[in-house]
N, C-alpha and C positions, 0 to 999 in steps of 0.2 A: 300260805303255800311256800315251800322251801325254794330258795333260789339256786341251791346246789342240788342237782339231781343225780350226780354220778357218785356211786359209792365205791371206795377203794378199800380193799382189805390187805393188810400187810402182816407178815410174820416177823416177830421180834424175839430175840433171845431174852432171857431173864434180865441180863445186864442192860441190854438196850431198852427194855421196858422200864426198868428202874431209872435210867438216865432220862428217858422221855418224860416220865412223871416228875422227876426232880427238876429238870430244866423248865418245864411248863409251869410248875408251882412257883419257882423262883421269880419268873416274870409275871406271875399272876394271871395266867391264861389256862384254858383247858388244852389238852393234847391236840385236839383238832385245829384250834385256832393257831396254836404254836407251829404246827406243821405247815399250815397255809402261809403263815408269815415267812417261814424259811423257803418255801417253794417260790415265792415271788421276789426273793432276794433280800429280805429284811432280817436283821438279827435283833430280836426284841431285847430291850434293856431290862435289867433286874428291877423288880418292883421296889420303889423307894421305901426307906424305913418310915415308921410311924412319925418320927420327928419331922420328916419332910412335910407331911401333911399338916402337922401342928404349926410349923413355921409358915406354911402357905396361908393358913387361916389368919395368922397374925398379920402377915403382909396385907392380906385383903382388908382386914380391920383398919389398918393404918391408912390404906388407900381411901377407904370410905371416909375416914376422919378428914383427910386432906381435901377430899372433894367437898365435904360439908363446909370446911373453912373457906374454900374458894367461892362457894355459893354465897356465904355470908359476906365475904369481902366484896364480891360483885354488887351485892345489894346495898352495902353501906359505903362503898367507895373509899374504904379506909386502908385497904391492903392491896398490894400489887397482884392483880388477878392473873396476869400473864405468868408471873413467877410461880404461883401456886399451880396453875395449869401445867406448867413445865414439869413441876415435881410429880404431878399425877401421871403425866406421860412417861416420865422416867420410871416410875413405879410399875406402870403397865408393861413397859419394855423389859424390866427386870423379871417380872412374873413370866412373861413369854420365854425369856432365856432359861429360867428355872425349869419350865415345862419341857423345853427342848432338851435340856441337859439330862433331866431325869426320866422323862416319859416317852419322848419320841423315838421310835425305833430307827436304827441306822441302816442304810442301804449298802 
């Protein structure tokens, strides 16, 4: 069942309709979601380019490798586990910052 039960109908000019479609496509939302974001005070950011997602996958892969090294180091006691855990934490923080920069809408 829908959580939104109130329907609103608005009339737009051809230019306004074009702008709404264009702006909602640029941010990767449908027109309804885009309008709701604007109503609550958020300005959605443009959808990142494909390269962003490719780089993000690479960062994740590197992070998994670091984590595997840390586990191996922990079991063999031949590598500084705290150092590698710090690297994993730094990578996680970097990923969060990238998400904030590219994906999180601003108020």
